[in-house]
C-alpha positions in Angstrom: 0.4 -0.2 0.4 3.2 2.1 0.9 4.6 1.8 -2.5 1.5 2.5 -4.2 1.0 5.7 -2.4 4.3 6.5 -3.7 3.7 6.1 -7.1 0.6 8.2 -7.3 2.7 10.7 -5.7 4.9 10.6 -8.1 3.0 10.4 -10.9 0.9 13.5 -9.4 4.8 15.0 -9.8 5.4 14.4 -13.0 1.7 16.0 -14.2 2.3 19.0 -12.4 5.7 19.7 -13.8 4.6 18.8 -17.5 1.6 21.1 -16.4 4.1 23.9 -15.4 6.7 24.0 -17.9 3.6 24.0 -20.8 2.4 27.4 -19.1 5.7 29.4 -19.2 4.7 32.7 -20.0 8.0 32.5 -22.2 7.6 31.9 -25.8 8.8 28.4 -26.7 11.5 29.6 -28.4 12.9 31.4 -25.4 11.8 29.3 -22.7 14.7 28.1 -20.2 12.4 25.6 -18.4 14.4 21.9 -18.6 12.4 20.7 -21.7 12.0 23.5 -23.4 16.0 24.7 -23.5 16.6 22.0 -25.7 14.1 23.1 -28.2 15.7 26.2 -28.1 19.1 25.5 -28.6 18.5 23.5 -31.9 15.8 25.9 -33.3 18.9 28.7 -32.4 21.3 26.5 -34.2 19.0 26.5 -37.6 18.9 29.9 -37.5 22.6 30.1 -37.0 23.2 27.7 -39.9 21.1 29.9 -42.4 22.9 33.6 -41.2 26.6 32.2 -41.1 27.5 34.6 -43.5 26.8 37.0 -40.5 29.5 35.2 -38.5 32.1 34.3 -40.9 34.4 35.8 -40.4 33.9 37.1 -37.2 32.3 40.8 -37.2 34.1 43.8 -35.3 37.3 41.9 -36.0 37.4 40.7 -32.3 38.6 37.5 -33.2 42.4 36.9 -33.0 41.8 34.0 -35.5 40.2 36.4 -37.7 42.9 39.0 -37.5 45.4 35.9 -38.4 43.5 34.7 -40.9 43.3 38.0 -42.6 47.0 38.9 -42.1 49.1 39.4 -44.8 51.8 37.3 -44.6 49.4 34.3 -43.8 48.1 35.4 -47.4 51.4 35.0 -49.1 52.7 32.4 -47.4 49.7 29.6 -48.3 48.1 29.6 -51.3 44.8 27.9 -50.3 42.9 29.4 -47.0 39.5 28.0 -45.8 37.6 29.3 -42.9 35.1 26.8 -41.7 32.4 28.2 -39.1 31.3 26.9 -36.1 27.9 26.3 -37.6 29.6 23.3 -39.7 30.8 21.8 -37.5 29.6 20.1 -33.9 26.1 20.4 -35.4 24.1 18.2 -37.4 25.7 16.3 -40.0 23.2 17.1 -42.5 25.1 20.7 -42.7 28.7 19.4 -42.1 28.5 17.5 -45.6 26.5 20.0 -47.6 28.4 23.0 -49.5 31.5 24.8 -49.8 33.0 27.1 -47.0 35.8 28.1 -48.0 37.9 31.1 -49.0 39.5 30.1 -51.7 40.0 26.2 -51.2 37.3 24.5 -53.2 36.5 21.2 -51.6 33.7 20.2 -49.2 34.5 20.2 -46.0 34.4 16.9 -44.2 30.9 15.1 -42.3 31.3 13.1 -39.1 33.2 10.7 -40.5 35.9 10.8 -43.3 35.4 9.2 -46.5 37.5 8.2 -49.4 36.2 10.1 -51.8 36.8 13.1 -48.9 40.0 12.3 -48.7 41.0 11.8 -52.8 39.4 15.5 -53.1 41.4 17.3 -50.8 44.6 16.0 -52.2 43.1 16.6 -55.9 42.0 19.9 -54.9 45.6 20.6 -53.2 48.0 18.9 -54.6 51.5 20.6 -53.7 49.9 24.5 -52.2 50.2 25.0 -48.8 47.0 25.8 -47.4 45.8 27.4 -43.9 42.8 26.3 -42.2 40.8 27.8 -39.4 38.6 25.1 -37.9 36.5 27.4 -35.9 34.0 26.2 -32.7 35.5 22.6 -33.0 33.6 21.1 -30.1 34.5 17.2 -30.6 37.7 15.4 -30.6 36.1 13.0 -33.2 36.1 15.5 -35.8 39.7 16.3 -35.5 40.9 12.5 -35.7 38.9 12.4 -39.2 40.6 15.6 -40.1 43.8 14.4 -39.6 43.5 11.3 -41.8 41.9 13.5 -44.9 44.8 15.5 -44.6 47.5 13.2 -44.4 50.4 13.7 -46.5 49.3 17.2 -47.6 51.4 20.7 -46.8 49.8 23.0 -44.4 48.8 23.9 -41.1 45.2 23.9 -39.1 44.3 26.8 -36.5 42.1 25.5 -34.4 39.1 27.9 -31.6 37.4 26.1 -29.2 35.6 26.7 -26.1 36.7 23.2 -24.6 39.6 22.4 -23.3 40.2 18.8 -23.8 39.6 19.7 -27.4 42.5 21.8 -27.9 44.5 19.4 -25.9 43.9 16.8 -28.7 44.0 19.2 -31.5 47.6 19.7 -30.1 49.0 16.7 -29.1 50.1 15.7 -33.1 53.0 17.3 -33.1 55.8 19.4 -30.3 55.5 22.5 -31.8 51.8 22.7 -31.5 50.8 25.2 -29.1 47.3 26.0 -27.2 46.9 29.5 -27.0 44.6 30.2 -23.7 42.4 33.4 -24.8 42.3 36.3 -21.8 39.3 38.3 -21.6 39.3 41.7 -22.9 41.5 44.2 -20.4 39.1 47.0 -18.9 40.5 50.0 -20.7 39.8 48.0 -23.8 36.4 46.7 -22.9 35.2 49.8 -22.2 36.9 51.2 -25.5 34.3 48.9 -27.1 31.2 49.3 -25.1 31.7 52.9 -25.2 31.8 53.1 -28.9 29.3 50.5 -29.7 26.9 52.8 -27.7 27.8 56.3 -29.0 29.2 55.7 -32.0 29.8 58.9 -33.5 28.0 60.8 -30.6 30.1 62.9 -27.8 30.3 60.9 -24.8 28.6 62.1 -21.6 30.8 63.3 -19.0 29.0 61.0 -16.0 29.8 57.8 -18.6 31.6 56.2 -15.6 28.7 56.4 -13.7 26.5 54.9 -16.9 28.2 51.9 -17.5 30.5 51.0 -14.1 27.6 48.1 -13.6 27.1 46.5 -17.2 31.3 46.2 -17.4 31.2 44.5 -14.5 28.5 41.9 -15.5 29.9 41.7 -19.2 33.6 40.3 -17.6 36.0 41.1 -20.5 33.5 39.5 -22.9 33.5 40.8 -26.4 30.3 39.1 -27.4 28.5 40.2 -24.2 30.2 44.0 -24.8 28.9 44.3 -27.8 25.1 43.1 -27.2 24.8 44.8 -23.7 25.8 48.0 -25.4 23.5 47.7 -28.5 20.8 46.7 -26.1 21.6 50.0 -23.6 21.4 51.9 -27.0 18.0 50.9 -27.4 16.5 52.1 -24.3 17.7 55.6 -25.4 18.1 58.7 -22.8 21.4 57.3 -20.6 20.3 58.3 -17.6 22.6 56.8 -14.5 19.3 55.5 -12.9 18.0 53.9 -15.7 20.7 52.5 -16.8 21.3 50.6 -13.4 17.4 49.5 -13.4 18.2 47.9 -16.9 21.5 46.0 -15.5 19.5 44.8 -12.4 17.3 43.3 -14.6 19.6 42.0 -17.2 18.7 38.3 -16.6 14.8 39.0 -17.7 16.2 41.0 -20.8 18.5 38.8 -21.5 15.7 35.5 -21.7 14.0 37.7 -23.7 15.0 40.5 -26.0 15.4 39.7 -29.9 18.9 41.9 -28.9 20.1 39.3 -26.8 19.2 36.3 -29.2 23.1 35.4 -30.3 24.2 35.6 -27.0 21.4 33.3 -25.8 22.4 31.0 -27.7 25.8 30.6 -27.0 24.8 30.6 -23.5 22.0 27.3 -24.0 24.3 25.9 -25.9 27.5 26.0 -23.1 24.7 24.3 -21.2 23.6 21.6 -23.6 26.7 20.9 -24.5 27.1 19.1 -20.7 26.1 16.1 -21.7 24.4 14.8 -18.2 22.5 16.2 -16.1 24.4 16.1 -12.9 27.0 18.2 -14.6 24.3 20.6 -15.6 22.5 20.5 -11.9 26.0 21.2 -10.7 26.3 24.6 -13.1 22.6 25.4 -11.6 24.1 25.2 -7.7 26.8 28.1 -9.2 23.4 30.8 -8.9 23.8 30.6 -5.2 26.8 32.6 -5.7 26.7 36.3 -6.3 28.2 38.0 -9.6 31.9 38.4 -9.2 32.3 36.6 -5.9 35.7 34.0 -5.9 34.4 30.4 -5.3 36.5 27.8 -3.9 36.7 24.5 -5.5 36.7 22.4 -2.2 33.7 24.1 -1.0 31.5 23.8 -4.0 32.1 20.1 -4.0 31.5 19.4 -0.6 27.9 21.3 -0.9 27.1 19.5 -4.2 28.0 16.2 -2.0 26.0 17.2 1.0 22.7 17.9 -1.2 23.2 14.6 -2.6 23.8 15.7 -5.8 26.7 13.1 -6.8 25.6 9.2 -5.7 28.6 7.9 -7.3 28.6 4.9 -9.2 30.6 0.9 -9.2 33.5 2.6 -10.8 33.8 6.2 -8.7 32.9 7.5 -5.2 30.7 10.2 -4.9 33.5 12.8 -4.2 35.3 11.7 -7.5 31.9 12.1 -9.7 31.7 15.1 -8.4 35.4 16.3 -9.3 34.4 15.3 -12.5 31.6 17.3 -13.1 33.3 20.7 -12.0 36.4 19.8 -14.0 34.3 19.2 -17.4 32.4 23.3 -16.1 36.1 24.2 -16.7 37.2 21.8 -19.5 34.0 24.1 -21.3 35.3 27.3 -20.4 31.5 27.5 -18.7 33.6 29.1 -15.1 36.6 30.5 -15.4 40.0 29.3 -13.0 41.1 32.1 -10.9 45.0 32.1 -10.5 45.9 32.9 -6.6 48.3 29.9 -6.0 50.6 29.8 -9.1 51.3 26.5 -8.0 49.1 24.1 -8.5 48.4 21.4 -11.4 44.2 21.8 -10.2 42.0 24.4 -10.5 41.2 25.8 -6.4 39.4 29.2 -6.8 37.0 29.7 -9.9 34.0 32.4 -10.8 31.3 32.6 -13.1 31.1 35.0 -16.0 28.3 37.7 -15.8 26.5 36.7 -18.2 26.0 33.2 -17.9 25.9 33.9 -13.9 22.5 35.4 -15.1 21.3 32.6 -17.3 22.1 30.1 -14.7 19.7 32.5 -12.3 17.4 32.6 -14.7 17.6 28.6 -15.7 17.8 27.8 -11.6 14.2 30.0 -11.2 12.2 28.7 -13.9 13.1 25.4 -12.7 12.2 25.9 -9.2 15.5 24.8 -8.3 16.7 27.8 -6.4 14.4 31.0 -4.8 17.7 34.4 -4.9 16.4 37.4 -3.5 19.3 40.1 -3.8 17.2 43.1 -3.5 17.2 45.0 0.3 13.4 44.8 0.3 12.5 41.8 -1.7 9.1 40.4 -2.9 7.5 38.0 -0.8 9.0 34.5 -1.1 7.0 31.5 -3.1 5.9 28.4 -1.5 7.5 25.2 -2.5 10.9 26.9 -1.4 13.9 24.3 -2.3 16.9 26.3 -2.1 16.9 29.5 -0.7 19.7 32.3 -1.0 19.3 35.8 0.2 22.3 38.1 -1.0 21.8 41.4 1.6 17.8 40.8 1.0 15.3 41.3 4.2 12.0 39.3 2.6 8.9 40.0 4.6 8.2 37.0 6.5 7.3 33.7 5.7 5.8 30.4 6.8 6.3 27.5 4.5 9.9 27.3 4.5 9.4 23.1 5.2 10.8 21.9 1.9 13.7 23.8 2.0 17.1 21.8 1.4 19.6 24.5 1.3 19.5 27.8 2.6 22.3 30.5 2.2 22.4 33.6 3.7 24.7 37.0 3.4 24.4 40.3 4.7 21.5 40.9 6.9 18.2 39.3 6.6 14.5 39.1 8.0 14.6 37.5 11.4 12.2 34.3 10.2 14.8 33.4 8.2 16.3 32.5 10.6 13.5 30.5 12.7 15.2 27.0 12.7 11.8 25.9 13.5 10.3 26.2 10.2 12.9 24.0 8.3 13.1 19.6 8.2 14.6 19.3 5.4 17.9 20.7 6.0 21.0 19.6 4.8 23.2 22.9 3.7 23.1 26.0 5.8 25.7 28.1 5.1 26.0 31.4 7.3 29.9 32.3 6.4 28.9 35.3 5.3 25.9 36.3 8.0 27.7 38.6 10.2 25.1 40.0 12.2 24.0 38.9 15.8 23.6 35.2 15.6 22.5 34.1 19.2 22.9 31.1 21.4 19.3 30.0 21.2 19.6 30.1 17.2 22.8 27.7 17.0 20.9 25.5 19.8 17.8 25.4 17.4 19.9 24.3 14.4 21.3 21.4 16.4 18.1 20.3 17.9 15.5 20.1 14.9 18.2 20.3 11.7 18.5 16.4 12.2 19.0 16.0 8.5 21.7 18.7 8.5 25.1 17.5 6.0 27.1 21.0 6.2 27.2 23.5 8.6 29.3 26.6 7.9 29.3 29.7 10.3 30.4 33.4 10.7 31.9 35.6 12.2 29.2 36.1 15.1 29.4 33.1 16.1 31.5 32.8 19.6 31.1 29.3 20.6 29.3 26.0 19.7 26.9 24.6 22.0 27.0 20.8 23.3 23.5 19.8 22.1 25.8 19.6 18.0 26.2 16.4 19.4 22.6 15.8 18.0 23.7 16.5 14.3 24.1 13.0 13.5 24.7 12.9 9.9 26.9 16.2 9.6 29.8 15.9 7.3 31.7 19.5 7.2 31.9 21.6 9.6 33.5 25.2 8.7 33.4 27.5 11.6 37.1 29.7 10.0 35.4 32.9 10.4 34.0 32.4 13.6 35.8 33.7 17.0 35.5 30.2 18.4 38.8 29.3 20.4 37.7 26.3 22.1 35.9 22.9 20.6 33.5 20.8 22.7 34.5 17.3 22.6 31.3 16.9 21.4 32.1 17.8 17.9 34.7 15.4 17.8 31.9 12.3 18.4 29.8 12.8 15.7 29.7 9.9 13.6 29.6 10.7 10.2 32.0 14.1 10.5 34.3 14.4 7.7 35.7 17.6 7.6 36.3 19.8 10.3 38.0 23.2 9.8 38.8 26.3 12.4 41.8 27.6 14.9 40.8 25.8 17.6 42.3 24.1 21.1 39.7 21.3 23.4 39.3 22.7 26.9 42.5 22.4 29.1 40.0 20.2 31.7 39.1 17.1 29.7 40.5 15.0 32.3 42.5 11.4 31.8 39.3 9.0 32.1 37.5 11.4 29.3 40.4 11.8 27.0 40.5 7.5 27.2 37.0 7.2 26.2 37.5 9.8 23.6 40.6 8.1 21.7 38.9 4.4 22.3 35.6 5.8 20.5 37.9 7.7 17.8 39.5 4.5 17.4 36.5 2.3 16.5 34.1 4.9 14.8 35.9 8.5 13.7 35.3 9.1 9.9 37.3 12.2 10.2 39.3 13.0 7.3 40.4 17.0 7.7 41.2 18.4 10.7 42.4 22.1 9.3 43.2 22.7 12.2 44.3 23.0 16.0 46.4 24.9 18.1 49.4 23.5 20.6 51.1 26.1 22.4 51.3 24.6 26.3 50.6 21.2 27.8 47.2 21.8 28.6 46.7 21.9 25.2 47.9 19.2 23.2 45.0 17.4 23.7 44.6 17.3 19.7 48.1 16.2 19.6 46.8 13.3 21.8 43.7 12.1 20.1 45.7 12.5 16.6 47.1 9.0 16.2 43.7 7.6 16.9 41.8 9.2 13.8 42.4 6.4 11.5 41.1 7.9 8.4 43.2 11.3 9.0 44.5 12.3 5.6 44.8 16.3 6.3 46.1 18.2 9.0 46.8 21.5 10.0 48.8 22.6 13.0 49.7 26.0 14.6 52.8 25.3 16.8 53.0 28.6 19.2 55.6 29.4 21.0 55.2 29.2 24.2 54.6 25.0 23.8 56.8 23.4 26.3 59.0 20.4 26.0 56.4 17.8 27.1 53.8 18.9 24.6 56.1 19.1 21.8 57.6 15.8 22.1 53.8 15.0 22.0 52.9 16.7 19.1 56.1 15.4 17.2 55.4 11.8 17.8 52.0 12.3 16.8 53.0 14.0 13.3 55.2 11.3 13.4 53.1 8.5 13.1 50.7 10.7 10.9 53.3 10.7 8.4 54.0 7.0 8.9 50.4 6.2 8.0 51.3 7.0 4.6 52.2 4.0 3.1 49.7 3.6 0.3 50.4 5.5 -3.3 46.7 6.0 -4.1 45.7 8.0 -0.9 46.6 11.5 -0.8 48.0 12.7 2.7 48.6 16.6 3.4 50.2 18.2 6.3 50.4 21.7 7.2 52.7 23.0 9.9 52.7 27.2 10.8 55.8 26.7 13.6 56.9 29.5 15.9 59.3 30.1 18.7 62.6 28.3 19.1 61.7 24.7 19.7 60.3 24.6 16.1 63.3 22.9 14.5 62.8 20.4 17.4 59.7 19.7 16.5 60.8 18.0 13.2 63.7 16.6 14.3 62.8 12.7 13.7 63.4 10.0 11.3 61.0 7.6 9.9 61.1 3.9 10.3 63.6 2.5 7.5 62.2 -0.2 5.1 58.9 1.6 4.1 58.2 4.2 1.1 56.5 7.3 2.9 53.5 8.9 0.8 53.0 12.1 2.0 51.8 13.9 -0.9 51.9 17.2 0.1 54.4 19.7 3.2 53.1 22.9 4.2 55.6 24.1 6.6 55.9 28.0 7.7 58.1 29.0 10.7 61.0 31.7 11.1 63.6 29.3 12.9 63.9 26.5 10.0 67.8 26.2 9.4 68.0 23.1 8.1 66.0 20.4 6.0 64.8 17.9 8.9 65.6 14.5 8.4 62.7 13.1 8.0 62.5 14.7 4.0 64.9 12.0 2.3 62.4 9.5 3.1 59.6 11.1 1.8 59.4 9.1 -2.1 56.1 10.5 -2.7 56.2 14.0 -1.9 54.7 16.1 -4.8 54.5 19.3 -3.2 56.1 21.3 -0.7 55.7 24.8 0.0 58.6 26.1 2.7 58.6 29.8 4.2 61.0 31.4 6.4 61.2 34.8 7.8 65.2 34.8 7.2 67.4 33.7 4.2 67.0 30.4 2.8 70.6 28.5 3.1 72.1 26.6 0.0 72.0 23.4 1.8 68.2 23.5 1.5 68.1 24.6 -2.2 70.7 21.3 -2.6 68.8 19.1 -0.9 65.3 19.8 -2.0 67.1 19.6 -5.9 67.4 15.4 -5.1 63.9 14.9 -4.4 62.6 12.6 -7.2 59.1 13.1 -6.8 58.6 16.9 -6.2 56.4 18.2 -8.8 55.5 21.3 -7.3 57.7 23.6 -5.2 57.2 26.9 -3.6 60.1 28.9 -1.2 59.4 32.2 0.8 62.2 33.6 2.2 63.8 37.1 2.9 66.6 36.0 0.2 67.9 33.2 -1.4 71.7 32.1 -0.2 74.2 32.0 -3.6 73.1 28.6 -5.4 73.8 27.2 -8.3 71.2 25.0 -9.7 73.2 22.4 -12.0 72.2 20.3 -15.0 70.1 17.3 -13.6 68.4 19.0 -10.8 64.8 19.1 -9.9 64.2 16.5 -12.9 60.6 16.3 -12.7 59.9 19.8 -11.6 57.0 21.5 -13.4 56.0 24.5 -10.7 58.3 26.4 -9.5 57.3 29.5 -7.0 59.9 32.0 -5.5 59.1 34.7 -3.3 61.6 36.7 -1.9 62.2 40.9 -1.2 65.6 40.7 -3.5 66.4 37.7 -6.0 70.2 37.4 -6.1 72.9 34.8 -6.4 70.9 32.3 -7.9 72.1 30.7 -11.4 70.5 28.0 -13.3 72.6 26.0 -15.9 71.1 24.2 -19.2 69.9 20.4 -18.0 68.2 21.8 -14.9 64.5 21.9 -14.4 63.9 20.3 -17.7 60.4 19.5 -17.2 59.4 23.1 -15.8 56.2 24.3 -17.2 55.2 27.2 -14.6 58.0 29.7 -13.2 56.9 32.5 -10.8 59.4 35.1 -9.3 57.2 37.3 -6.9 60.2 40.2 -6.2 59.9 43.5 -7.0 63.4 43.8 -7.8 64.5 41.1 -10.3 67.9 43.5 -11.6 70.4 40.8 -10.1 68.8 37.6 -11.2 69.6 37.1 -15.9 66.1 34.8 -16.1 64.9 36.4 -19.1 68.3 34.2 -20.7 67.6 31.6 -18.4 64.0 30.2 -19.9 65.3 29.2 -23.1 66.6 26.2 -21.3 63.2 25.3 -20.5 61.6 23.6 -23.0 58.3 23.0 -21.9 57.7 26.5 -20.5 53.7 27.7 -20.3 53.7 30.4 -18.1 55.8 32.9 -16.5 54.5 35.2 -13.8 56.2 38.2 -11.9 55.9 41.0 -9.0 53.5 43.3 -10.8 55.5 46.1 -9.7 58.9 45.4 -11.2 60.2 48.2 -13.6 59.2 48.8 -17.1 62.8 47.6 -17.9 62.5 44.4 -16.8 58.8 44.0 -17.8 60.0 44.7 -21.6 62.8 42.0 -21.5 60.8 39.1 -20.2 58.1 40.0 -22.7 60.7 40.3 -25.3 62.2 36.6 -23.8 58.8 35.1 -23.9 58.1 36.6 -27.7 61.3 34.5 -28.5 60.9 31.9 -26.9 59.8 28.6 -28.9 56.5 27.9 -26.7 55.8 31.5 -26.7 54.6 31.3 -22.8 52.1 33.4 -21.5 53.6 36.2 -19.3 51.9 37.4 -15.9 52.0 40.6 -13.5 50.4 39.6 -10.5 
């Protein structure tokens, strides 16, 4: 009977959804509801096919590929040129096989599979001619393999543009001289130039132009198509006043969905959405609407929320975390979310953001599908009923009564008191109050712990000073993040949460835990703890070594961050040293990523690390970060870390040559970041740092360092964050680095230095991009 009842509820819900989508007020072609998005994309694709001349080559000369295609030197070097527009690739095969889409190359371009007749036609048409073909907007790797076969034995070059990193990598892997050039968005200066030129054309620019266009420029994010489209839209509104344009920009998502001037922009956004091949990936994308425009998004935080919501079920071949990580990588690979380069010493994207127009699209899509309810205005209208996910950005909606179906709540800024009435929530899984800095009473937290029994993710803000003991009721909690709070003492009840995987903050256990209680806690942790990440604890005296006594009993622990403070005595130092040694020695499995971060201060810092590991084993501590002012030599256990891939070493004095020499012999090191006042005189010789790919050096003065030919043979990224590089002739050294892709310098280096490095990068065989950060 229960099954029959559930089946009836499911059928009713399906009918309701069909009725909801069928009654949308938008026209079918423009609707952003799930069923009609696919139709809109297909309809728009056909329109693009019929109007391909309008984008062949790209109008306004905004495309670098277009400039290169029409470059005089290209015309003189290649006897045959062709431009294959996006409408003829990646769409339906009917369009790919019809007609000739070339400037002066009279051959039909290939369909989805290359036929012998096409290969023969290519060879007849080209003969001994050198060809230059631009394939614009390639989306499937299979096409590239077909094209290579068809043009095998002929002389020429291909230039491929794509929004998908995987496609770019595939196209560049056929020869050692092929390159992937990542297009940057337009700088602010050029964005403004294009934007205002499109709006005012030959008219005089108003005096208040800065105020007029500021909000629109932010949302366009330096994307040429967005700049041109938005400029035309604002121009069509007439009478440019700051208030009027601000209102139009605030409602840009609505206009993006319905206004004809945005049709091309809408087509690109819909295509990006539908290019994701799984509903899980699309759901992950919609979740980005919980973040405000321009807000940096931490990859790890985003994935934890996805997992808490249950979006990533996993399967036989991969667990939920792997599946979520794969979906995040796919969003980056498709250029839907943009990496923010802040660390510069990692192979993975740690921080990202969503371009303004994509975020507007995602918000409208989320609200159309009732995936999310967003309030981002100070005086928001009444909230609807049947809310699934509620996000409030500095919004105070009027009191609502039905919050029983809310699965996640994100609040930043002030909000209405009724929102924090946690009696009203029954199904909450994610509660993010990290940016809610207003008063959060103890009574609020007690309600959270008493009522939100399904909670899996909890993040709290600066107004919180303590956690209640009844937090032990949150039996399903997986992530507790209190880094922005003022919490200093952690209740031991937190350590006993059976599902807790990740704990973030800076705290100590209370000093009077007692021997009996400590033994009971150690026993419970050994048998039941699922903790994987603790970042982290403070050790500053014999009375605060509670975590060191518990650390060895957390059998699943893979990531630890510890603050060791100067007043720690010999007893606490010895206890913590043994705990760190035990943690490293447990990392004997090469498939498990184990990370340790230590922030050290005081005279005993060196003593803390003065231990050796058991011989006869290989230890796979994959990441180690050590920050302290008293690190004068490399600790003895370093040479036994066969699996150490990433090392960050930061000191407040000169870094000795002996340390650099010892590090250069570590065979598994791929990422190295060194921070010091300066480096002692040292020569990095041939064969040093054999597999290092990312090197970052941050010093006050860069002197006395020399690099010989044959050193750092695998280096891809070189970051020299120093204001004065006059004592380092690095621009003559980079020619040795055959795989170099990126150079980053301090933005405050002199103009002469900048010019030298730019010239060196231009002459390098791989033309690495150069950044000033």
